[in-house]
C-alpha positions in Angstrom: 117.8 -36.0 34.8 120.7 -33.9 33.7 123.2 -35.3 36.2 122.5 -38.9 35.2 122.7 -38.1 31.5 126.1 -36.4 32.1 127.3 -39.5 34.0 126.0 -41.9 31.3 128.4 -40.2 28.9 131.3 -41.6 31.1 129.7 -44.6 32.7 127.2 -47.1 31.4 123.9 -47.7 33.1 123.2 -48.8 35.8 126.6 -47.5 37.1 125.5 -43.9 36.1 122.2 -44.4 37.9 124.1 -45.6 41.0 126.4 -42.6 41.0 123.4 -40.3 40.6 121.7 -41.9 43.6 124.7 -41.7 45.8 125.4 -38.0 44.9 121.8 -36.9 45.5 121.7 -38.9 48.7 124.9 -37.1 50.0 123.4 -33.7 49.2 120.1 -34.7 50.9 122.0 -35.9 54.0 123.9 -32.6 54.0 120.6 -30.7 54.1 119.2 -32.8 56.9 122.4 -32.2 58.9 122.1 -28.4 58.4 118.5 -28.4 59.4 119.0 -30.8 62.3 116.1 -32.9 60.9 114.7 -35.4 63.4 113.5 -37.8 60.6 115.4 -38.0 57.4 114.7 -39.0 53.8 118.4 -39.7 53.1 120.0 -43.1 53.5 123.3 -43.7 55.4 126.4 -42.6 53.5 128.4 -45.4 55.0 127.6 -48.8 56.6 129.6 -50.3 59.5 128.8 -54.0 59.7 130.2 -56.8 61.9 130.3 -60.1 59.9 131.1 -61.8 63.3 130.5 -60.6 66.8 133.2 -63.0 68.0 136.9 -62.5 68.6 139.5 -64.9 70.0 141.7 -62.1 71.3 141.2 -60.4 74.6 142.7 -56.9 74.1 142.3 -54.5 77.1 139.6 -52.0 76.7 137.6 -54.1 74.3 134.3 -55.8 74.8 136.2 -59.1 74.5 138.7 -58.4 77.3 138.8 -60.8 80.2 137.7 -58.1 82.6 134.9 -56.9 80.3 133.5 -60.4 79.9 133.9 -61.5 83.6 132.1 -58.4 84.8 129.6 -58.3 81.9 130.4 -54.7 81.3 129.1 -54.7 77.7 125.9 -56.0 76.2 127.8 -57.7 73.4 126.1 -60.8 71.9 127.8 -63.6 70.2 126.8 -64.5 66.7 127.7 -64.6 63.0 126.0 -62.5 60.3 123.9 -64.6 58.0 123.8 -63.8 54.3 120.1 -62.9 54.2 120.4 -60.3 56.9 123.2 -58.6 55.1 121.3 -58.8 51.8 118.3 -57.1 53.6 120.6 -54.2 54.7 121.9 -53.8 51.2 118.4 -53.7 49.8 117.6 -50.8 52.1 120.9 -48.9 51.9 123.2 -50.3 49.2 122.1 -48.2 46.2 122.6 -44.9 48.1 125.7 -45.7 50.3 129.3 -45.3 49.1 130.9 -47.9 51.3 130.9 -50.7 53.9 133.4 -51.2 56.7 133.2 -54.8 57.7 134.3 -54.5 61.3 133.3 -52.9 64.6 134.0 -55.1 67.7 134.3 -58.6 66.1 137.0 -60.4 64.1 135.5 -60.4 60.5 137.8 -63.3 59.4 135.9 -65.6 61.8 132.9 -65.6 59.5 134.0 -67.8 56.6 131.4 -66.1 54.4 132.9 -62.6 54.7 134.5 -62.7 51.2 131.0 -63.5 49.8 129.5 -60.6 51.7 132.3 -58.3 50.3 131.5 -59.4 46.8 127.8 -58.8 47.3 128.6 -55.3 48.5 130.6 -54.7 45.3 127.4 -55.5 43.3 126.1 -52.1 44.7 129.3 -50.3 43.7 130.4 -49.9 47.3 133.9 -49.3 48.6 134.8 -52.1 51.0 137.3 -52.3 53.9 137.8 -54.2 57.1 140.2 -54.3 60.1 141.6 -57.6 61.4 144.2 -59.0 63.8 145.0 -61.7 61.2 145.6 -64.0 64.1 143.3 -66.7 62.8 144.0 -70.3 61.8 141.5 -70.7 58.9 142.3 -68.1 56.4 141.6 -68.2 52.6 143.8 -65.4 51.3 142.8 -66.0 47.7 139.1 -65.6 48.6 139.8 -62.2 50.1 141.9 -60.9 47.2 139.3 -62.2 44.7 136.4 -60.7 46.6 137.1 -57.2 45.4 138.1 -55.9 48.9 139.6 -52.5 48.7 141.4 -52.0 52.0 142.5 -54.2 54.9 143.8 -52.7 58.1 146.1 -55.1 60.0 146.1 -54.5 63.7 149.7 -55.5 64.8 151.1 -53.7 67.8 154.6 -55.1 68.1 157.5 -56.6 66.1 158.2 -59.5 68.6 155.8 -61.8 70.4 156.5 -60.4 73.9 155.7 -56.8 73.0 152.9 -57.8 70.7 151.2 -60.1 73.2 151.1 -57.5 75.9 148.1 -55.9 74.2 147.0 -58.4 71.6 146.3 -61.1 74.1 145.9 -64.6 72.7 147.3 -63.4 69.4 150.2 -65.2 67.7 152.6 -63.0 65.8 154.1 -65.8 63.8 150.6 -66.7 62.6 150.0 -63.1 61.7 153.2 -62.9 59.6 152.3 -66.1 57.8 148.8 -64.8 56.9 150.4 -61.6 55.5 152.7 -63.7 53.3 149.6 -65.5 52.0 147.9 -62.3 51.2 150.8 -60.8 49.4 151.4 -64.0 47.4 147.7 -64.2 46.5 147.8 -60.6 45.2 150.9 -61.4 43.1 149.5 -64.7 41.8 146.2 -63.1 40.8 147.9 -59.9 39.5 145.8 -57.6 41.7 146.8 -54.6 43.8 144.0 -54.8 46.2 143.3 -55.1 49.0 145.6 -52.3 50.1 147.4 -53.7 53.2 147.9 -51.2 56.0 149.8 -52.2 59.1 148.3 -50.2 61.9 150.4 -49.9 65.0 149.0 -48.7 68.3 151.8 -46.9 70.2 152.0 -47.8 73.9 154.8 -47.4 76.4 155.6 -51.1 76.2 156.0 -51.3 72.4 157.0 -47.9 71.1 160.7 -48.9 70.9 159.8 -51.6 68.3 158.2 -49.3 65.8 161.4 -49.0 63.6 161.8 -52.8 63.5 158.1 -53.3 62.8 158.3 -50.9 59.8 161.2 -52.8 58.4 159.4 -56.1 58.7 156.3 -54.6 57.1 158.4 -53.5 54.1 160.0 -56.9 53.9 156.7 -58.7 54.0 155.2 -56.6 51.2 152.7 -54.5 53.2 151.6 -51.4 51.3 151.4 -48.9 54.2 152.7 -48.6 57.8 150.7 -46.4 60.2 151.4 -45.4 63.8 148.1 -44.7 65.6 147.4 -43.1 69.0 145.3 -45.6 71.0 142.4 -45.0 73.4 143.2 -45.0 77.1 142.5 -48.5 78.4 143.8 -47.9 81.9 140.3 -48.6 83.3 140.7 -52.1 82.1 144.5 -52.6 82.6 146.5 -49.8 84.3 149.7 -51.4 83.0 148.8 -50.7 79.4 149.5 -47.0 78.9 149.5 -45.0 75.6 152.8 -43.4 74.7 152.6 -39.8 73.3 153.9 -40.4 69.8 153.6 -38.4 66.7 151.2 -40.2 64.4 152.8 -41.2 61.1 152.0 -42.8 57.8 154.7 -44.5 55.6 153.8 -45.6 52.1 155.8 -48.7 51.5 154.4 -49.1 48.0 152.8 -46.5 45.7 151.2 -49.0 43.3 147.9 -49.4 45.2 147.1 -45.7 44.7 146.7 -46.5 41.0 144.2 -49.3 41.5 141.2 -47.4 42.9 139.5 -46.8 39.6 139.8 -50.4 38.5 138.5 -51.7 41.8 135.5 -49.4 41.9 133.6 -51.8 39.7 135.7 -55.0 39.5 132.7 -57.3 38.6 130.7 -55.4 36.0 128.6 -58.5 35.2 127.6 -58.9 38.8 126.2 -55.3 39.4 122.7 -55.6 40.9 121.2 -53.5 38.2 117.6 -54.4 39.1 118.0 -53.1 42.7 119.8 -49.9 41.5 117.2 -49.2 38.8 114.4 -49.8 41.2 115.8 -47.3 43.8 116.6 -44.8 41.0 113.0 -45.0 39.6 111.5 -44.7 43.1 113.5 -41.6 44.0 112.4 -39.7 47.1 108.9 -38.6 48.3 107.8 -35.3 47.0 107.3 -33.9 50.5 110.2 -33.0 52.7 110.8 -34.7 56.0 109.8 -32.9 59.2 112.7 -30.7 60.3 113.8 -28.8 63.3 114.5 -25.1 62.9 117.8 -24.4 61.4 120.6 -24.2 63.9 124.4 -24.0 63.9 124.6 -25.8 67.2 126.5 -29.0 67.8 125.1 -32.4 66.7 126.4 -35.9 66.3 127.4 -36.6 62.7 127.0 -40.3 63.1 123.2 -39.8 63.2 123.2 -38.4 59.7 126.1 -40.2 58.0 126.6 -43.8 59.1 124.6 -46.7 60.2 126.1 -49.5 62.3 124.8 -53.1 62.5 126.2 -56.0 64.5 126.1 -59.6 63.4 122.8 -60.2 65.3 121.0 -57.5 63.4 121.0 -54.8 66.1 121.1 -51.3 64.6 123.4 -49.0 66.6 123.8 -45.2 66.0 127.6 -45.3 66.1 130.6 -47.5 66.9 129.9 -47.5 70.6 128.9 -50.7 72.4 125.7 -51.2 74.3 126.1 -51.7 78.0 123.6 -52.9 80.7 122.8 -49.3 81.6 123.3 -47.8 78.2 120.7 -48.3 75.5 122.4 -48.1 72.1 120.1 -50.5 70.2 118.0 -48.1 68.0 116.3 -50.8 65.9 116.7 -54.4 64.7 116.9 -55.9 61.2 116.3 -59.5 60.2 116.8 -61.3 56.9 113.1 -61.0 55.8 113.0 -57.2 56.0 110.5 -57.5 58.8 111.8 -54.7 60.8 109.7 -52.3 62.7 109.5 -49.4 60.2 112.6 -47.7 58.8 115.5 -48.5 61.1 117.3 -45.3 60.2 114.2 -43.3 61.3 113.3 -45.3 64.4 111.9 -43.5 67.4 115.2 -43.6 69.2 117.0 -42.1 66.1 114.5 -39.3 65.9 114.7 -38.6 69.6 118.5 -38.5 69.5 118.6 -36.1 66.6 115.9 -33.9 68.2 117.8 -33.6 71.4 120.9 -32.2 69.7 118.6 -29.6 68.0 117.3 -28.5 71.4 113.7 -29.6 71.0 113.6 -32.7 73.2 112.9 -30.8 76.5 113.9 -32.5 79.7 117.6 -33.3 79.8 116.9 -36.1 82.3 115.2 -38.0 79.5 117.8 -37.4 76.9 119.2 -40.3 74.9 122.6 -41.6 75.8 124.0 -40.0 72.6 123.6 -36.6 74.4 126.0 -37.7 77.2 128.5 -39.4 74.9 132.1 -38.1 75.2 133.4 -39.8 72.0 134.3 -37.9 68.9 130.8 -36.9 67.5 132.1 -35.3 64.3 134.4 -37.9 62.6 132.7 -41.1 61.4 134.0 -44.3 59.9 132.9 -43.4 56.4 132.9 -39.6 55.9 134.6 -36.8 54.0 137.9 -38.5 53.1 136.1 -41.7 52.0 133.6 -39.7 49.9 136.5 -37.9 48.2 138.4 -41.1 47.4 135.3 -42.9 46.2 134.3 -40.3 43.6 137.9 -39.9 42.5 138.0 -43.7 41.8 134.5 -43.5 40.1 135.8 -41.1 37.5 138.5 -38.5 37.8 137.3 -36.7 34.6 133.7 -36.4 36.0 134.6 -34.9 39.4 136.8 -31.9 39.6 138.2 -30.4 42.8 135.2 -28.2 43.4 132.7 -31.0 43.0 134.7 -33.2 45.3 134.7 -30.4 47.9 131.0 -29.9 47.7 130.4 -33.7 48.2 132.9 -34.3 51.0 133.3 -31.1 53.1 130.4 -31.1 55.5 
């Protein structure tokens, strides 16, 4: 194959084979999206995985808030992701995907095996990131730095405990700061620039006045970025917690991490799962095309063609939404023995959801919940910006501006 041969000139095999698979998978997914295919031959571009469904905080609006749990508003199971279940997911999707985001509704640091899961994902040449409150007692900073983790979002919404604790309930700011120091010291000790540490600050009425102080603390602690984020409305859970209209902003406190992407793309060359990548490369895709709906320019949900979400108990979800007693968002299940009921990415519920957006499912009363969802159906956790960054890191000489545009703008 000409593409693989060209990449081998810049990257050794099986890295070139992995890049070829990921590129072809992106173009195949693009085609399915344009055709509004009900079943797809492509694999997810990105994976969103909860290492733990647990969280010790009780932030308003979350599945773990006091009101949510007392009223059983969400069907959110407790559990921790076992190694074999994650390995099964990587066997299915790892050679074709570009990244894994290790967080949805749980606190990933509560699974003590999360660094091992990150390192395993790196064996498939995947970008890795997670979001954490960092308000945990047992925290091995060295393990996370050594794991190859690319990016860590730190959810810290205050510069003092009173403001911080209004939203991050049960969180302890002094513990958070201590864990940041551990991370920064581990990066310095191990002479690594990753993970990139991004302090993400949700702007509410009660904490917006502390943003300047928080930014100064972030710089002093050695955080790489400080980002102000507009939060979701959580007034249904706690009317006293109200978003404050605030211009979103990103402050780069250190420019060094921008130089480390290429090195971290493949930090463990001796641990790349060459057998799995070569097997997927040799298998290719079936000669026949997947059944498609007539081409349409109508709206559809990009989650259904780009990302796959799995919680710690193996439930496959179409997006980052949470199942509720009256909302069926469990599209398939996956266990550690690969004994799933067919292809989870082409389950009956997946196909019915894709068909509905294409206008072929008939009765609106029987439409899947995706059709009534009011969340952002275009932006996914791992999409265009992540695709662009991934291939820049994989080889700036191999991917010019036009090739990056073709891969990421869809």
